[in-house]
N, C-alpha and C positions, 0 to 999 in steps of 0.2 A: 379455536380460540374465540372467534367472533360469535359462533353459535352459543358458546358457554356464556359469553357476556350478555347476549340477547336473553338467554334463559334466566340469568341472574336478575336482569332488569325486570323481566316479567314477574319473577317471584317477589321482587321488592315492591312492585306496584300492587300485586295481590295482597301482600302483607299490609301495605299502607291502606288499601281499601277496606281490609278486614278490621283494622284498628279504628278507622274512621266510622265504620258501621257500628262497631261496639261502642264508640264514644257517643254516637247519636242515641243508641239505646240507653246508655247511662244518663245522658242529658234528658231524655224523655221521662225516665223514672224520676229524676230530680224535679222536673216540671210538674209531674202528676202528684208529687208529694207535698207541693206547696199548699199551705192552708187554704188560700183563696181558690186554688184549682180543685182541691178536694171538696170544699164546701159547694162549689158550683156543680161538680159532677155527681155528688152524692145527694143533691137536693131533690132528684126525681129518680124513680126506678129505671126509667129509660136511659138516662145518662149513666147511672150506676152500672147497669148490666150490659148495655150496648155500646158504651163509649169508654168508661174508665177501665173496666176489666179487660176488654179487648186491647186497649192501648198499653196496659201493663204487660199483657202477654206479648204484644208487638215489641216492646222494649226488650224483653227476654229473648224473643226470636232474633232480634238484630244482634244481640250479644252471642247467642248460640250459633247463629249462621255466620258470624264474623270470626272472631279470634278462636272460638272453641269448636268450630265446625269439624276440624280434622283432629281435635284433641279428644281424649277419653273415649275413643270409639271402639276400644277392644270389647267393651261390654254391650255395645249398641249394635248387635248383629242385624244388618239390613235395615236399621232404623226402627225396628219393631219395639224393643224395650223402651226407648225414649218416647215413642208414640203412645204406648200404654200408660206410662207415667203421666204424660200430659192429659190423656183422656180421664184417668181417675181423679186427677187434681181438678180438672174442669167440672166434672160431675159433683165433686165436693162443694165447689163454690157456686153451683147452681141451686144448692139447697137453701131455701129462704132462712132457715135458722142461723146459718153462718153469715149471711148477708146482714141480718139484724145484729148479730154479735159484732161484726166489723163496724157498724154504725154506733153501737152503744158502748163498746168496750175498747179503749185505746190499744190494749194488747192484741186484740183480734184484728184491729186495723193494721197494726204493724205486721202481723202474721200474713194478712192478705197482700200487703205490699212486698213481702219477701217471697211468698209461695207462688203467687200468680206468675211473676216473671221467671222464678227459679224452677218451678215444677210444671208450668204449662208452656210458656214461651220458649225458654232455653232448650228443653228437650225437643220441642217441635223444630226449632232452628237447626239443631244438630242432626235431626232425623229426616226432615222433609225431602231432601235431595238424595237420601239413601234408600227410601222406600220406592216401590215400583209405581208405575202410573196407575195400575189397577187399584193398588192400596190407597193412593191419593183420591181416586174416584170414590172409593168406599167411604173415606173420611168425609169428603164433601157431601155425599148422599146422606150419611148419618147426621152430619151437622144440620143440614136442611130439615130433615125429619124431626130432629131434636128441637129445633127452634119452633117448628109448627106445634109440636106437642106441648112444649113449655108455654107458648103463647096461648094455646087453647085452655090450659089449666088455669092460667092467671085470669083469663076472661070468664071462664065458667065457675070459678070459685065464688061461693056466696058470701064468704067472710074474708077478712084481711089475712093474707098469707104472710106478708111481712109487716110486723107491728109498726115499723117506722114509716110506712107509706100507706096512703089512703086507698080505699077500694077503687076509686076512679083512676088513681095512678096505676094500680094493678091492671085495670082494663086497658088503659092507654098503652102500657107496656106490652100486654098480650097481643093487641092488634098490631102494634109496631113490629113485634117479633115475627108475626106471621107475614107481614108485608116484606120485611127484610128477607125472610126465607124464600118468599115468592120471587123477589128480585134476584136473589142469588141463583135460583133454579132457572129463571128465564135467561140470565146471563150465560150460564153454562150450556143451556140448550142452544142458544144462539151461537155460541162459540163452536159447538160441535157441528152445527149444520151450515153456518155461514162464515165462521172465522177461519183463520189460517192455522188450523190445528194439524194440518199435514204439511210436510216439507214441500215447498214449491219445486216443480220440475225445472231442471236446468234446460234452457233453450239456447241453441246456437244460431245466431243471425247469419 
C-alpha cells in the first residue's frame, strides 16, 4: 500500500512537471509573438536565424518533451520519424526565400510561428530521448557542419540572398554562424575528453 502511494506521488509530480514545462513552452511562444519582440528579433539576420527560430523550436520542444512525450508514440518508432520531420522542416526554414516571405507576408509569418514549434521543436522533444546516443551524436555533428556550410554560403555570396537584409548583415550572420558552430564543437570535444560523460565509479570508504 505504501509503495503504491509513493508511486502515485511520483506520477503526480511527473505530470505536474510535464504540464509546467508545457506551460513554459506556450508562454515562450506568446512572448515571441508579441509585436515588439518580433520587431526586435527580425531586425537582423543574426537575431532571426540564431535567436528567434531556435527559441520557437525550443518552445515546441518543451511542449513535446512535456505533456506529449509519451503520447502519440505509436508512429514514432525509436524517435526516427519525429527526427526526420524536424530535419525536413528545419531545412525548409533555412531557405532564404521563405525567411523573406515570413518578413514580407503576414500569412507566412503565421505559418512560421506554427510550423517551427509544431514541426521542428515538438517532434524533437518527443523523439530526443527515444533515439540512441549514436543518433544524437550524428544529429549534433550534422548540425555543426550545416552551420559551417550555411555561414560560409552567406559570407561568400556576392549578392543579397535575403532581400530584407543587407549584404553586410549576411556577412555578419555568416561569421557568427561559423563561430557558433565552432563553439558547439569545442564544447562537445571538451565534454568527451574532460567532462563527466562516463558514470563515476562507486567507491567504498
